C-alpha positions in Angstrom: 25.2 -35.4 -56.4 26.2 -34.2 -53.0 25.1 -30.7 -53.9 21.8 -32.0 -55.2 21.1 -33.8 -51.9 22.1 -30.8 -49.9 19.9 -28.6 -52.0 16.9 -30.9 -51.6 17.5 -31.1 -47.9 17.7 -27.3 -47.7 14.4 -27.0 -49.7 12.7 -29.5 -47.4 14.0 -27.6 -44.3 12.8 -24.2 -45.6 9.4 -25.7 -46.5 9.1 -27.2 -43.0 10.2 -23.9 -41.5 7.6 -22.0 -43.6 4.9 -24.3 -42.5 5.9 -23.9 -38.8 6.2 -20.2 -39.1 2.9 -20.0 -41.0 1.3 -22.0 -38.2 2.8 -19.7 -35.6 1.8 -16.5 -37.4 -1.6 -17.9 -38.1 -2.1 -18.6 -34.4 -0.8 -15.2 -33.5 -3.1 -13.6 -36.1 -6.0 -15.6 -34.7 -5.1 -14.3 -31.2 -5.3 -10.7 -32.5 -9.0 -11.0 -33.4 -11.3 -8.9 -31.4 -13.7 -10.6 -29.0 -17.0 -11.8 -30.6 -20.4 -10.4 -29.6 -21.0 -13.5 -27.6 -17.7 -13.2 -25.8 -18.4 -9.5 -25.1 -21.8 -10.3 -23.7 -20.3 -13.0 -21.5 -17.5 -10.7 -20.4 -19.9 -7.9 -19.6 -22.1 -10.1 -17.4 -19.0 -11.3 -15.6 -17.8 -7.7 -15.0 -21.2 -6.7 -13.7 -21.3 -9.7 -11.3 -17.8 -9.0 -10.0 -18.5 -5.3 -9.5 -21.8 -6.0 -7.7 -20.0 -8.4 -5.4 -17.4 -5.8 -4.5 -20.0 -3.2 -3.8 -22.3 -5.6 -1.8 -25.1 -5.1 -4.3 -27.1 -7.5 -6.6 -26.2 -7.3 -10.3 -29.7 -6.1 -11.1 -29.0 -2.9 -9.2 -26.2 -1.9 -11.7 -27.4 -0.1 -14.8 -24.9 0.2 -17.6 -25.2 4.0 -17.9 -25.9 4.9 -14.3 -23.2 6.8 -12.5 -22.3 4.7 -9.3 -21.7 7.9 -7.3 -24.0 10.6 -8.7 -27.0 8.4 -9.7 -26.8 5.4 -7.3 -25.4 7.5 -4.4 -22.5 5.2 -3.5 -19.5 6.5 -1.6 -16.8 7.7 -4.0 -14.0 6.0 -2.1 -15.7 2.6 -1.9 -16.5 2.9 -5.6 -12.9 3.6 -6.4 -11.6 0.6 -4.6 -14.3 -1.7 -5.9 -13.7 -0.6 -9.5 -9.9 -0.9 -9.1 -10.3 -4.4 -7.7 -12.3 -5.5 -10.7 -9.9 -3.8 -13.2 -6.9 -5.4 -11.4 -8.5 -8.8 -11.7 -8.4 -8.4 -15.5 -5.0 -6.9 -15.6 -6.3 -3.5 -16.7 -3.9 -0.6 -16.5 -4.9 2.2 -14.1 -7.1 4.7 -15.9 -6.3 8.4 -16.4 -9.7 9.2 -14.9 -11.9 7.4 -12.3 -14.5 5.1 -13.9 -17.9 5.3 -12.3 -20.2 3.9 -15.0 -20.5 0.2 -15.7 -20.4 0.8 -19.4 -17.0 2.5 -19.2 -15.7 -0.3 -16.9 -16.8 -3.0 -19.3 -15.2 -1.1 -22.2 -11.9 -0.9 -20.3 -11.9 -4.6 -19.6 -12.9 -5.5 -23.1 -10.1 -3.4 -24.5 -7.6 -5.1 -22.1 -8.8 -8.5 -23.2 -8.2 -7.7 -26.8 -4.7 -6.4 -26.1 -4.0 -9.6 -24.2 -5.0 -11.7 -27.2 -2.7 -9.6 -29.3 0.3 -10.0 -27.1 0.0 -13.3 -25.3 1.9 -15.3 -27.9 5.5 -14.7 -29.1 8.0 -16.7 -31.1 9.5 -18.2 -27.9 6.2 -18.6 -26.0 4.1 -16.4 -23.7 5.2 -12.8 -23.5 5.6 -11.2 -20.1 2.6 -9.3 -18.7 3.6 -5.7 -17.7 3.5 -4.5 -14.1 3.2 -1.2 -12.3 6.3 0.6 -11.0 5.7 2.3 -7.6 8.3 4.8 -6.5 9.1 4.9 -2.7 11.7 7.3 -1.2 13.6 6.1 1.8 15.4 7.5 4.8 17.1 5.1 7.2 19.5 5.0 10.1 20.4 1.4 9.5 23.9 0.4 8.7 24.7 -0.4 5.1 26.0 -4.0 4.7 28.1 -3.6 1.6 25.9 -5.9 -0.4 24.4 -4.6 -3.6 21.1 -6.6 -3.8 18.2 -4.3 -2.8 17.0 -6.9 -0.2 20.4 -7.0 1.5 21.6 -3.4 1.1 20.8 -2.4 4.7 20.9 -4.7 7.7 19.5 -4.5 11.2 22.5 -2.8 12.9 22.5 0.9 13.8 24.4 3.3 11.5 27.6 4.8 12.8 26.9 7.9 14.8 23.3 7.8 13.6 24.1 9.0 10.1 21.0 8.9 7.9 21.1 7.4 4.4 18.8 8.7 1.7 17.5 7.2 -1.6 14.8 6.1 -3.9 13.4 2.6 -4.5 11.3 1.2 -7.3 8.8 -1.4 -6.3 7.2 -3.9 -8.8 3.4 -4.1 -8.4 1.8 -6.8 -10.6 -1.3 -6.0 -12.7 -3.0 -8.8 -10.8 -2.4 -7.1 -7.4 -5.3 -7.2 -5.0 -5.9 -4.3 -2.7 -4.5 -5.0 0.8 -2.3 -7.9 -0.4 1.5 -8.3 -0.6 1.9 -11.0 -3.2 5.0 -13.1 -2.6 6.4 -16.3 -4.1 6.4 -19.5 -2.1 8.5 -19.2 1.1 9.6 -15.8 -0.3 12.2 -17.6 -2.5 13.8 -14.8 -4.6 14.4 -17.1 -7.6 10.6 -17.7 -7.9 9.7 -14.0 -8.2 7.5 -13.2 -11.1 6.9 -9.5 -12.0 3.4 -10.6 -13.3 2.5 -12.0 -9.9 4.6 -10.6 -7.1 5.5 -7.4 -5.2 9.2 -6.9 -4.7 11.9 -4.2 -4.8 13.3 -3.8 -8.2 16.2 -1.5 -7.4 17.6 1.0 -4.9 19.0 4.3 -6.0 21.0 5.9 -3.1 21.2 9.7 -3.1 22.7 12.4 -1.0 20.6 14.4 1.4 20.2 17.4 -0.9 19.4 15.3 -4.0 16.8 13.4 -1.9 14.9 16.5 -0.9 15.1 17.9 -4.4 13.7 14.8 -5.9 10.9 14.7 -3.3 10.1 18.3 -4.1 10.0 17.6 -7.9 8.2 14.3 -7.7 4.8 14.5 -9.4 5.9 17.8 -11.0 5.9 19.3 -7.6 2.2 18.6 -7.0 0.5 16.3 -4.5 1.1 15.7 -0.8 3.9 13.9 0.9 3.3 10.7 3.0 5.8 9.4 5.6 5.5 5.9 6.8 7.2 4.6 9.9 7.1 0.8 10.2 6.8 -1.4 13.3 8.6 -4.2 15.1 10.1 -7.2 13.3 10.4 -5.5 9.9 13.4 -5.7 7.5 14.4 -2.7 5.4 13.2 -4.6 2.3 9.8 -5.4 3.9 9.4 -1.7 4.9 9.9 -0.6 1.3 7.5 -3.2 0.0 4.8 -2.3 2.6 5.2 1.4 1.9 4.9 0.7 -1.8 1.7 -1.4 -1.3 0.1 1.3 0.9 0.9 4.1 -1.5 -0.4 2.1 -4.5 -3.6 1.0 -2.7 -4.1 4.6 -1.5 -3.9 5.7 -5.2 -1.5 8.3 -3.7 -0.2 10.7 -6.3 2.3 12.5 -4.1 5.7 11.4 -2.8 5.7 8.4 -0.5 8.6 8.1 2.0 9.5 5.4 4.4 11.6 6.0 7.5 13.2 2.7 8.3 14.7 2.3 11.7 17.0 -0.7 12.6 14.4 -3.4 13.5 16.0 -6.8 13.8 13.4 -8.5 11.7 13.0 -11.3 14.3 10.1 -12.2 16.5 12.3 -12.7 19.5 14.0 -9.3 19.0 11.2 -7.3 20.7 13.5 -5.8 23.4 16.2 -5.0 20.9 13.7 -3.3 18.7 12.3 -1.4 21.6 15.8 0.0 22.3 16.5 0.7 18.6 13.3 2.7 18.1 14.2 4.8 21.1 17.6 5.4 19.6 16.0 6.4 16.3 13.7 9.0 17.9 16.0 11.9 17.5 16.8 11.0 13.9 13.1 10.8 13.1 12.5 14.2 14.7 15.4 15.9 12.7 14.2 14.4 9.5 10.6 15.5 10.0 11.7 19.0 10.8 13.9 19.2 7.7 11.1 17.7 5.5 8.5 20.2 6.8 10.9 23.0 6.1 11.9 21.9 2.6 8.4 21.0 1.3 6.6 24.2 2.1 3.4 24.5 0.1 2.8 20.7 0.2 1.0 18.9 3.0 3.1 16.2 4.9 1.1 13.3 6.3 2.4 10.8 8.8 1.5 7.1 9.2 3.0 4.9 11.9 2.3 1.3 12.7 2.8 -0.6 15.9 6.2 0.1 17.5 6.8 2.7 14.9 4.2 4.9 16.7 6.6 5.0 19.7 9.3 6.4 17.5 7.0 8.9 15.8 5.2 10.1 18.9 8.4 10.6 20.9 10.0 12.4 17.8 7.0 14.8 17.7 7.3 15.3 21.4 10.9 16.4 20.9 9.7 18.9 18.3 7.0 20.1 20.8 9.6 20.5 23.5 11.8 22.6 21.2 9.1 25.2 21.2 8.1 24.5 17.6 4.5 23.8 18.2 3.0 25.5 15.2 1.1 23.2 12.8 3.6 21.4 10.6 1.7 18.3 9.3 -1.6 17.5 7.7 -2.9 14.2 9.1 -1.2 11.8 11.6 -2.5 8.2 11.5 -1.5 5.9 14.4 -2.3 2.3 13.3 -2.4 -0.4 16.0 0.1 1.7 18.1 2.2 -0.3 20.5 2.5 2.6 22.9 1.7 3.1 26.6 -2.0 4.2 26.6 -1.8 6.0 30.0 1.4 7.9 29.1 -0.3 9.0 25.8 -3.5 10.2 27.5 -2.0 11.9 30.5 1.1 13.6 28.9 1.9 13.2 25.2 -1.5 13.8 23.6 -1.8 17.4 24.7 1.8 18.2 23.9 1.9 17.0 20.3 -1.6 17.7 19.2 -0.9 21.3 17.9 1.6 19.8 15.4 -1.0 18.4 13.1 -4.4 19.3 11.7 -6.0 15.8 12.2 -5.1 12.9 14.5 -6.5 9.4 14.0 -5.9 6.3 16.2 -6.9 2.9 14.8 -7.5 0.3 17.5 -8.8 -3.3 17.8 -9.5 -5.6 20.7 -8.7 -8.6 18.4 -5.1 -7.4 18.0 -3.1 -10.5 19.2 0.3 -8.8 19.0 -0.8 -5.9 21.3 -2.4 -8.4 23.8 1.0 -10.0 24.1 2.6 -6.5 24.4 0.3 -5.6 27.2 1.4 -8.7 29.2 5.0 -8.0 28.4 5.0 -4.3 29.3 2.4 -4.6 32.1 0.6 -1.6 30.7 -2.4 -1.0 28.4 -1.6 -0.2 24.8 -2.9 2.7 22.8 -3.9 0.3 20.0 -6.3 -1.6 22.2 -9.8 0.0 22.8 -10.4 2.4 24.1 -8.1 5.2 25.1 -9.9 8.5 24.7 -8.0 11.8 24.2 -9.5 15.2 23.5 -9.1 16.2 19.9 -8.1 12.7 18.7 -10.4 10.5 16.5 -10.4 7.0 18.0 -11.5 4.4 15.5 -12.5 1.0 16.9 -11.9 -1.6 14.2 -12.7 -4.6 16.4 -15.7 -5.6 14.4 -13.9 -5.9 11.1 -13.6 -9.6 10.0 -10.1 -11.0 10.5 -8.8 -14.5 10.4 -9.0 -15.9 13.9 -5.5 -16.2 15.6 -3.8 -14.7 12.6 -1.3 -12.4 14.2 -0.3 -10.6 10.9 -3.9 -10.0 10.0 -5.2 -8.9 13.5 -2.2 -6.5 13.8 -1.9 -5.3 10.2 -5.6 -4.8 9.5 -4.8 -1.1 8.6 -3.0 -2.2 5.5 -4.9 -5.4 4.5 -8.5 -4.5 4.9 -10.1 -2.3 2.2 -12.5 -0.6 4.5 -9.7 0.7 6.7 -7.5 1.7 3.7 -10.5 3.6 2.4 -11.0 5.4 5.7 -7.3 6.3 5.9 -7.4 7.8 2.4 -10.3 10.0 3.5 -8.5 11.0 6.7 -5.4 12.0 4.7 -7.7 14.1 2.5 -8.6 15.9 5.7 -12.1 14.6 6.2 -13.3 14.4 9.8 -14.7 11.2 11.1 -18.2 12.6 11.0 -17.8 13.0 7.2 -16.5 9.4 6.6 -18.3 6.1 6.5 -18.3 5.6 10.2 -20.7 5.3 13.1 -20.3 7.2 16.3 -20.5 5.5 19.7 -20.6 7.3 23.0 -18.4 6.0 25.8 -17.9 7.4 29.2 -14.9 9.6 28.1 -16.3 10.8 24.8 -17.0 9.6 21.2 -15.5 6.6 19.6 -16.0 5.7 15.9 -16.7 2.3 14.4 -17.0 1.0 10.9 -20.5 0.6 9.5 -21.8 -3.0 9.3 -22.1 -3.0 5.5 -18.6 -1.6 5.1 -17.2 -3.8 7.7 -18.2 -6.8 5.7 -16.1 -5.7 2.8 -12.6 -7.1 3.6 -9.6 -7.6 1.4 -10.3 -9.0 -2.1 -10.4 -12.7 -2.5 
């Protein structure tokens, strides 16, 4: 009798399980169906509308089979970022080739939507949406803390005797990433991180010096340029890695991105300490750049510095110039919102360091709240505030770009958060002169200054 009851219970349980599993599989099978014709038409119209908005055009101006660059005559860089923004909004993986026809863009989105329907359900619920993995190499003269978490591996203290640490970091970039954004969880609480939504450092892989240079040389199968980023004031090691990853990703940079992280105290009241630390790091930056140039022959090395990082970079290049090594070593040097003495730069340093690079670009803005404060503190005009003219340097006045009023991060970090500036930086790194980029020239007493065109200036970071 007991066995009969148990058998009946088992049959009932198996039947119920079969019904549940059948329901689950039925739902999953339903999700694998391709979009209907109505759904495709709706999706296509939505893609057209989004792309038109990104390009500043009306949807009627976009023909399915017209090439946005060759037929409509749009700038290739602007098209790239507009298309990528649309694709990212649908979680579409980066394509092997640039998509410049609306029909191809629609097809890529439709395919991604079909795949989402296939994978969005699992036995235990929603399956994770994949993310990109951006490699960033790092060099730092910060002191290691002894902690193992990537965010805590290096602190804000100086390394003993200025010893440099080398390694590689892997940065998570979500499919939903918007150009110019660093997506973080609420209050940057680590437990709330979601690889489908947020940018963060996945892991650090420390290396020795020789291994570091070998990996940089082999990265991308030995092809592509090298990009070195030097961060500014009030930046932790973790934040420096994340920003370098975001910039490299938004650039679509195929070469090896490197961040040189000097010991900033990651504290808004630590300005004087950071000023001293970046001076201390100057020699280390110079030695590293010299070694990098020597060990990456055949590949162009570009330099990007932000804010106080420009002080470290310019003084490091000045050391190289003083050593008599004034031959051209670097491709493009981009100084973004540089917190540097404008008069010192114009009267002394500009002429000394210019032979070291093929192209020099200085991004400035009168709206830069951080540099306004720096001018008052240092009692000297800053290079990142318009306009310090120097012969042979492209001065870009970004004052007219729309930024959130009184937002210190946005007014000071416009170089990394505004698509129009990112696009110009990409072209500058490619070696294009200001006259060949989407800029307007403006004559001032000392010479020519460049500004962003009104239509382009209206295109800010994606919503």
